[in-house]
N, CA, C and O atoms as a GROMACS GRO file, in nm:
protein
  384
    1MET      N    1   0.781   0.167  -1.998
    1MET     CA    2   0.639   0.173  -2.022
    1MET      C    3   0.612   0.134  -2.166
    1MET      O    4   0.659   0.198  -2.261
    2ASN      N    5   0.536   0.031  -2.180
    2ASN     CA    6   0.501  -0.015  -2.313
    2ASN      C    7   0.359   0.025  -2.347
    2ASN      O    8   0.264  -0.042  -2.307
    3GLY      N    9   0.345   0.132  -2.420
    3GLY     CA   10   0.216   0.171  -2.471
    3GLY      C   11   0.116   0.214  -2.367
    3GLY      O   12   0.149   0.250  -2.254
    4GLU      N   13  -0.008   0.208  -2.409
    4GLU     CA   14  -0.120   0.256  -2.329
    4GLU      C   15  -0.140   0.174  -2.202
    4GLU      O   16  -0.170   0.231  -2.096
    5ASP      N   17  -0.122   0.042  -2.210
    5ASP     CA   18  -0.139  -0.042  -2.091
    5ASP      C   19  -0.035  -0.010  -1.984
    5ASP      O   20  -0.066  -0.006  -1.866
    6GLY      N   21   0.088   0.014  -2.027
    6GLY     CA   22   0.194   0.050  -1.933
    6GLY      C   23   0.164   0.182  -1.864
    6GLY      O   24   0.187   0.196  -1.744
    7LEU      N   25   0.113   0.277  -1.939
    7LEU     CA   26   0.076   0.407  -1.880
    7LEU      C   27  -0.039   0.391  -1.782
    7LEU      O   28  -0.042   0.456  -1.678
    8ARG      N   29  -0.134   0.306  -1.817
    8ARG     CA   30  -0.249   0.282  -1.729
    8ARG      C   31  -0.202   0.219  -1.597
    8ARG      O   32  -0.248   0.258  -1.490
    9ASP      N   33  -0.111   0.121  -1.606
    9ASP     CA   34  -0.058   0.057  -1.485
    9ASP      C   35   0.020   0.157  -1.399
    9ASP      O   36   0.008   0.157  -1.277
   10LEU      N   37   0.098   0.241  -1.464
   10LEU     CA   38   0.174   0.344  -1.391
   10LEU      C   39   0.081   0.440  -1.321
   10LEU      O   40   0.104   0.477  -1.206
   11ALA      N   41  -0.024   0.482  -1.389
   11ALA     CA   42  -0.121   0.574  -1.330
   11ALA      C   43  -0.190   0.510  -1.210
   11ALA      O   44  -0.218   0.578  -1.111
   12LYS      N   45  -0.216   0.379  -1.217
   12LYS     CA   46  -0.281   0.309  -1.106
   12LYS      C   47  -0.190   0.310  -0.982
   12LYS      O   48  -0.238   0.333  -0.871
   13VAL      N   49  -0.062   0.286  -1.002
   13VAL     CA   50   0.033   0.285  -0.890
   13VAL      C   51   0.046   0.426  -0.831
   13VAL      O   52   0.038   0.444  -0.710
   14LEU      N   53   0.066   0.525  -0.918
   14LEU     CA   54   0.084   0.662  -0.869
   14LEU      C   55  -0.043   0.713  -0.801
   14LEU      O   56  -0.036   0.785  -0.701
   15SER      N   57  -0.158   0.676  -0.853
   15SER     CA   58  -0.285   0.716  -0.791
   15SER      C   59  -0.298   0.652  -0.652
   15SER      O   60  -0.341   0.718  -0.558
   16ALA      N   61  -0.261   0.526  -0.641
   16ALA     CA   62  -0.269   0.458  -0.512
   16ALA      C   63  -0.177   0.523  -0.409
   16ALA      O   64  -0.210   0.528  -0.291
   17LEU      N   65  -0.064   0.572  -0.455
   17LEU     CA   66   0.032   0.637  -0.364
   17LEU      C   67  -0.008   0.782  -0.333
   17LEU      O   68   0.053   0.845  -0.246
   18GLY      N   69  -0.107   0.833  -0.401
   18GLY     CA   70  -0.145   0.973  -0.386
   18GLY      C   71  -0.246   1.000  -0.276
   18GLY      O   72  -0.324   1.095  -0.286
   19ASN      N   73  -0.246   0.919  -0.171
   19ASN     CA   74  -0.340   0.935  -0.061
   19ASN      C   75  -0.265   0.919   0.071
   19ASN      O   76  -0.191   0.822   0.089
   20ILE      N   77  -0.283   1.013   0.161
   20ILE     CA   78  -0.209   1.013   0.287
   20ILE      C   79  -0.238   0.888   0.371
   20ILE      O   80  -0.146   0.834   0.432
   21THR      N   81  -0.361   0.843   0.374
   21THR     CA   82  -0.393   0.723   0.453
   21THR      C   83  -0.324   0.601   0.395
   21THR      O   84  -0.271   0.519   0.470
   22ARG      N   85  -0.322   0.588   0.263
   22ARG     CA   86  -0.254   0.474   0.202
   22ARG      C   87  -0.104   0.481   0.226
   22ARG      O   88  -0.040   0.378   0.247
   23LEU      N   89  -0.047   0.600   0.223
   23LEU     CA   90   0.096   0.613   0.254
   23LEU      C   91   0.125   0.577   0.399
   23LEU      O   92   0.228   0.517   0.429
   24ARG      N   93   0.034   0.612   0.489
   24ARG     CA   94   0.050   0.575   0.630
   24ARG      C   95   0.041   0.422   0.647
   24ARG      O   96   0.115   0.365   0.727
   25ILE      N   97  -0.048   0.358   0.571
   25ILE     CA   98  -0.059   0.212   0.575
   25ILE      C   99   0.072   0.150   0.528
   25ILE      O  100   0.125   0.059   0.593
   26ILE      N  101   0.125   0.199   0.417
   26ILE     CA  102   0.251   0.148   0.363
   26ILE      C  103   0.363   0.165   0.466
   26ILE      O  104   0.444   0.074   0.486
   27LYS      N  105   0.368   0.281   0.530
   27LYS     CA  106   0.472   0.308   0.630
   27LYS      C  107   0.463   0.208   0.745
   27LYS      O  108   0.564   0.151   0.785
   28LEU      N  109   0.343   0.188   0.798
   28LEU     CA  110   0.326   0.095   0.910
   28LEU      C  111   0.365  -0.048   0.871
   28LEU      O  112   0.435  -0.115   0.946
   29VAL      N  113   0.319  -0.093   0.756
   29VAL     CA  114   0.349  -0.230   0.714
   29VAL      C  115   0.498  -0.245   0.685
   29VAL      O  116   0.557  -0.350   0.712
   30SER      N  117   0.560  -0.141   0.630
   30SER     CA  118   0.703  -0.145   0.598
   30SER      C  119   0.791  -0.152   0.722
   30SER      O  120   0.902  -0.204   0.718
   31GLU      N  121   0.741  -0.099   0.833
   31GLU     CA  122   0.820  -0.092   0.956
   31GLU      C  123   0.823  -0.225   1.031
   31GLU      O  124   0.894  -0.238   1.131
   32THR      N  125   0.747  -0.324   0.985
   32THR     CA  126   0.744  -0.453   1.054
   32THR      C  127   0.810  -0.560   0.968
   32THR      O  128   0.823  -0.546   0.846
   33ASP      N  129   0.850  -0.666   1.034
   33ASP     CA  130   0.911  -0.778   0.962
   33ASP      C  131   0.809  -0.880   0.916
   33ASP      O  132   0.841  -0.972   0.841
   34ARG      N  133   0.687  -0.863   0.960
   34ARG     CA  134   0.583  -0.959   0.922
   34ARG      C  135   0.455  -0.885   0.884
   34ARG      O  136   0.439  -0.767   0.918
   35PRO      N  137   0.366  -0.951   0.815
   35PRO     CA  138   0.241  -0.885   0.773
   35PRO      C  139   0.159  -0.836   0.893
   35PRO      O  140   0.170  -0.890   1.004
   36LEU      N  141   0.078  -0.734   0.870
   36LEU     CA  142  -0.008  -0.679   0.974
   36LEU      C  143  -0.155  -0.705   0.942
   36LEU      O  144  -0.196  -0.700   0.826
   37HIS      N  145  -0.232  -0.733   1.045
   37HIS     CA  146  -0.376  -0.749   1.028
   37HIS      C  147  -0.438  -0.613   0.994
   37HIS      O  148  -0.393  -0.510   1.044
   38ILE      N  149  -0.538  -0.616   0.911
   38ILE     CA  150  -0.608  -0.492   0.877
   38ILE      C  151  -0.667  -0.429   1.003
   38ILE      O  152  -0.669  -0.307   1.016
   39LYS      N  153  -0.714  -0.512   1.094
   39LYS     CA  154  -0.770  -0.460   1.220
   39LYS      C  155  -0.663  -0.384   1.300
   39LYS      O  156  -0.692  -0.281   1.360
   40ALA      N  157  -0.539  -0.434   1.301
   40ALA     CA  158  -0.430  -0.367   1.371
   40ALA      C  159  -0.397  -0.235   1.303
   40ALA      O  160  -0.369  -0.136   1.370
   41LEU      N  161  -0.401  -0.233   1.170
   41LEU     CA  162  -0.378  -0.108   1.098
   41LEU      C  163  -0.487  -0.007   1.132
   41LEU      O  164  -0.459   0.111   1.153
   42SER      N  165  -0.611  -0.054   1.137
   42SER     CA  166  -0.723   0.033   1.170
   42SER      C  167  -0.705   0.098   1.307
   42SER      O  168  -0.727   0.218   1.323
   43ARG      N  169  -0.666   0.017   1.405
   43ARG     CA  170  -0.644   0.070   1.540
   43ARG      C  171  -0.528   0.169   1.543
   43ARG      O  172  -0.538   0.276   1.603
   44ALA      N  173  -0.418   0.133   1.477
   44ALA     CA  174  -0.299   0.219   1.479
   44ALA      C  175  -0.324   0.353   1.410
   44ALA      O  176  -0.273   0.456   1.453
   45LEU      N  177  -0.403   0.350   1.304
   45LEU     CA  178  -0.431   0.473   1.228
   45LEU      C  179  -0.550   0.551   1.283
   45LEU      O  180  -0.573   0.666   1.246
   46LYS      N  181  -0.626   0.485   1.372
   46LYS     CA  182  -0.749   0.545   1.425
   46LYS      C  183  -0.846   0.579   1.311
   46LYS      O  184  -0.904   0.687   1.305
   47VAL      N  185  -0.859   0.481   1.220
   47VAL     CA  186  -0.947   0.492   1.105
   47VAL      C  187  -1.036   0.368   1.105
   47VAL      O  188  -0.991   0.259   1.140
   48ARG      N  189  -1.162   0.385   1.067
   48ARG     CA  190  -1.255   0.272   1.065
   48ARG      C  191  -1.200   0.156   0.982
   48ARG      O  192  -1.133   0.176   0.881
   49TYR      N  193  -1.230   0.035   1.028
   49TYR     CA  194  -1.186  -0.087   0.959
   49TYR      C  195  -1.229  -0.085   0.813
   49TYR      O  196  -1.149  -0.117   0.724
   50SER      N  197  -1.353  -0.048   0.787
   50SER     CA  198  -1.405  -0.051   0.650
   50SER      C  199  -1.326   0.044   0.559
   50SER      O  200  -1.303   0.013   0.442
   51ALA      N  201  -1.286   0.159   0.611
   51ALA     CA  202  -1.208   0.254   0.532
   51ALA      C  203  -1.068   0.199   0.504
   51ALA      O  204  -1.018   0.209   0.392
   52VAL      N  205  -1.006   0.141   0.607
   52VAL     CA  206  -0.872   0.082   0.588
   52VAL      C  207  -0.881  -0.033   0.489
   52VAL      O  208  -0.794  -0.048   0.404
   53TYR      N  209  -0.985  -0.113   0.499
   53TYR     CA  210  -1.003  -0.224   0.406
   53TYR      C  211  -1.010  -0.175   0.262
   53TYR      O  212  -0.947  -0.233   0.174
   54ARG      N  213  -1.083  -0.067   0.237
   54ARG     CA  214  -1.093  -0.011   0.101
   54ARG      C  215  -0.958   0.043   0.054
   54ARG      O  216  -0.922   0.024  -0.062
   55HIS      N  217  -0.885   0.109   0.143
   55HIS     CA  218  -0.752   0.160   0.106
   55HIS      C  219  -0.657   0.045   0.073
   55HIS      O  220  -0.581   0.052  -0.024
   56VAL      N  221  -0.662  -0.060   0.153
   56VAL     CA  222  -0.578  -0.178   0.128
   56VAL      C  223  -0.615  -0.241  -0.006
   56VAL      O  224  -0.528  -0.286  -0.080
   57ALA      N  225  -0.744  -0.245  -0.037
   57ALA     CA  226  -0.788  -0.301  -0.166
   57ALA      C  227  -0.730  -0.220  -0.282
   57ALA      O  228  -0.689  -0.277  -0.384
   58THR      N  229  -0.726  -0.090  -0.268
   58THR     CA  230  -0.668  -0.004  -0.372
   58THR      C  231  -0.519  -0.033  -0.388
   58THR      O  232  -0.469  -0.042  -0.500
   59LEU      N  233  -0.449  -0.046  -0.276
   59LEU     CA  234  -0.305  -0.078  -0.280
   59LEU      C  235  -0.281  -0.216  -0.342
   59LEU      O  236  -0.184  -0.236  -0.415
   60ARG      N  237  -0.369  -0.310  -0.312
   60ARG     CA  238  -0.355  -0.445  -0.368
   60ARG      C  239  -0.377  -0.443  -0.519
   60ARG      O  240  -0.302  -0.505  -0.594
   61LYS      N  241  -0.480  -0.373  -0.564
   61LYS     CA  242  -0.508  -0.364  -0.708
   61LYS      C  243  -0.395  -0.298  -0.784
   61LYS      O  244  -0.372  -0.329  -0.901
   62ALA      N  245  -0.323  -0.208  -0.717
   62ALA     CA  246  -0.210  -0.141  -0.780
   62ALA      C  247  -0.083  -0.227  -0.774
   62ALA      O  248   0.019  -0.190  -0.833
   63GLY      N  249  -0.089  -0.341  -0.705
   63GLY     CA  250   0.026  -0.430  -0.696
   63GLY      C  251   0.128  -0.391  -0.591
   63GLY      O  252   0.241  -0.440  -0.594
   64ILE      N  253   0.089  -0.304  -0.499
   64ILE     CA  254   0.182  -0.254  -0.397
   64ILE      C  255   0.188  -0.347  -0.276
   64ILE      O  256   0.294  -0.366  -0.217
   65VAL      N  257   0.074  -0.404  -0.239
   65VAL     CA  258   0.068  -0.495  -0.125
   65VAL      C  259   0.004  -0.626  -0.166
   65VAL      O  260  -0.062  -0.635  -0.269
   66THR      N  261   0.023  -0.726  -0.082
   66THR     CA  262  -0.051  -0.851  -0.096
   66THR      C  263  -0.138  -0.866   0.028
   66THR      O  264  -0.105  -0.815   0.135
   67VAL      N  265  -0.247  -0.935   0.012
   67VAL     CA  266  -0.339  -0.960   0.124
   67VAL      C  267  -0.360  -1.111   0.133
   67VAL      O  268  -0.395  -1.176   0.034
   68HIS      N  269  -0.338  -1.164   0.252
   68HIS     CA  270  -0.355  -1.308   0.275
   68HIS      C  271  -0.459  -1.327   0.383
   68HIS      O  272  -0.468  -1.250   0.479
   69GLU      N  273  -0.538  -1.432   0.368
   69GLU     CA  274  -0.634  -1.465   0.471
   69GLU      C  275  -0.569  -1.557   0.573
   69GLU      O  276  -0.507  -1.657   0.538
   70VAL      N  277  -0.585  -1.521   0.699
   70VAL     CA  278  -0.536  -1.603   0.810
   70VAL      C  279  -0.658  -1.627   0.898
   70VAL      O  280  -0.698  -1.540   0.977
   71GLY      N  281  -0.716  -1.744   0.885
   71GLY     CA  282  -0.842  -1.769   0.954
   71GLY      C  283  -0.948  -1.678   0.895
   71GLY      O  284  -0.971  -1.678   0.774
   72ARG      N  285  -1.011  -1.601   0.982
   72ARG     CA  286  -1.112  -1.506   0.935
   72ARG      C  287  -1.055  -1.367   0.918
   72ARG      O  288  -1.127  -1.274   0.880
   73SER      N  289  -0.928  -1.351   0.945
   73SER     CA  290  -0.863  -1.220   0.935
   73SER      C  291  -0.787  -1.208   0.804
   73SER      O  292  -0.758  -1.307   0.736
   74ARG      N  293  -0.756  -1.085   0.769
   74ARG     CA  294  -0.673  -1.058   0.652
   74ARG      C  295  -0.549  -0.983   0.697
   74ARG      O  296  -0.556  -0.889   0.777
   75VAL      N  297  -0.435  -1.027   0.644
   75VAL     CA  298  -0.310  -0.961   0.677
   75VAL      C  299  -0.250  -0.900   0.550
   75VAL      O  300  -0.269  -0.950   0.440
   76VAL      N  301  -0.177  -0.790   0.570
   76VAL     CA  302  -0.123  -0.712   0.460
   76VAL      C  303   0.029  -0.716   0.467
   76VAL      O  304   0.088  -0.702   0.574
   77ALA      N  305   0.092  -0.734   0.351
   77ALA     CA  306   0.238  -0.731   0.341
   77ALA      C  307   0.276  -0.650   0.217
   77ALA      O  308   0.202  -0.646   0.119
   78ILE      N  309   0.393  -0.587   0.224
   78ILE     CA  310   0.445  -0.514   0.108
   78ILE      C  311   0.487  -0.616   0.003
   78ILE      O  312   0.552  -0.715   0.036
   79ARG      N  313   0.450  -0.593  -0.120
   79ARG     CA  314   0.478  -0.690  -0.226
   79ARG      C  315   0.622  -0.688  -0.272
   79ARG      O  316   0.687  -0.793  -0.277
   80ARG      N  317   0.674  -0.573  -0.304
   80ARG     CA  318   0.812  -0.560  -0.352
   80ARG      C  319   0.878  -0.449  -0.272
   80ARG      O  320   0.888  -0.335  -0.317
   81ARG      N  321   0.920  -0.484  -0.153
   81ARG     CA  322   0.968  -0.387  -0.055
   81ARG      C  323   1.083  -0.300  -0.107
   81ARG      O  324   1.077  -0.177  -0.096
   82LYS      N  325   1.185  -0.359  -0.163
   82LYS     CA  326   1.302  -0.284  -0.211
   82LYS      C  327   1.262  -0.185  -0.321
   82LYS      O  328   1.302  -0.068  -0.318
   83GLU      N  329   1.184  -0.232  -0.417
   83GLU     CA  330   1.141  -0.145  -0.527
   83GLU      C  331   1.052  -0.032  -0.477
   83GLU      O  332   1.062   0.081  -0.524
   84LEU      N  333   0.966  -0.063  -0.380
   84LEU     CA  334   0.879   0.040  -0.324
   84LEU      C  335   0.962   0.144  -0.249
   84LEU      O  336   0.937   0.264  -0.262
   85ASP      N  337   1.059   0.100  -0.171
   85ASP     CA  338   1.148   0.192  -0.101
   85ASP      C  339   1.219   0.284  -0.200
   85ASP      O  340   1.229   0.405  -0.179
   86ASP      N  341   1.269   0.225  -0.309
   86ASP     CA  342   1.338   0.305  -0.412
   86ASP      C  343   1.243   0.407  -0.474
   86ASP      O  344   1.280   0.523  -0.493
   87LEU      N  345   1.121   0.363  -0.506
   87LEU     CA  346   1.023   0.453  -0.566
   87LEU      C  347   0.989   0.569  -0.473
   87LEU      O  348   0.983   0.684  -0.516
   88LEU      N  349   0.968   0.538  -0.345
   88LEU     CA  350   0.933   0.644  -0.249
   88LEU      C  351   1.049   0.743  -0.231
   88LEU      O  352   1.025   0.862  -0.210
   89LYS      N  353   1.172   0.695  -0.238
   89LYS     CA  354   1.287   0.786  -0.230
   89LYS      C  355   1.290   0.880  -0.349
   89LYS      O  356   1.320   0.999  -0.335
   90ILE      N  357   1.258   0.828  -0.466
   90ILE     CA  358   1.254   0.913  -0.586
   90ILE      C  359   1.143   1.016  -0.574
   90ILE      O  360   1.162   1.132  -0.608
   91VAL      N  361   1.028   0.973  -0.526
   91VAL     CA  362   0.914   1.065  -0.510
   91VAL      C  363   0.949   1.176  -0.412
   91VAL      O  364   0.911   1.291  -0.432
   92GLU      N  365   1.021   1.141  -0.305
   92GLU     CA  366   1.062   1.242  -0.206
   92GLU      C  367   1.147   1.352  -0.271
   92GLU      O  368   1.137   1.469  -0.233
   93LEU      N  369   1.228   1.316  -0.368
   93LEU     CA  370   1.310   1.416  -0.438
   93LEU      C  371   1.222   1.520  -0.508
   93LEU      O  372   1.256   1.638  -0.511
   94PHE      N  373   1.111   1.477  -0.563
   94PHE     CA  374   1.020   1.569  -0.630
   94PHE      C  375   0.941   1.653  -0.531
   94PHE      O  376   0.896   1.763  -0.564
   95ALA      N  377   0.924   1.602  -0.410
   95ALA     CA  378   0.845   1.672  -0.308
   95ALA      C  379   0.922   1.785  -0.242
   95ALA      O  380   0.864   1.867  -0.171
   96LYS      N  381   1.054   1.789  -0.265
   96LYS     CA  382   1.135   1.892  -0.199
   96LYS      C  383   1.130   2.022  -0.275
   96LYS      O  384   1.193   2.120  -0.234
   0.00000   0.00000   0.00000
């Protein structure tokens, strides 16, 4: 962490991970080999599309996921899968 900007970026990532719906989105996207449509995430989570869209936007701003447009749809993929898996394993240690 380099200074104030590094702390701000870290806080953004940790804040994004601090929501159960966003963690569920990450879990679903991580379990697939290809990106998932936001609409598919909405159906799987039984959460309104608009709410899932906002959660995905938060994850994207934190650098956790990428969002690509496919036609009129948007698909979500994990940005740095290995690093995210490592981070979540570390967080689990603190949760015990």
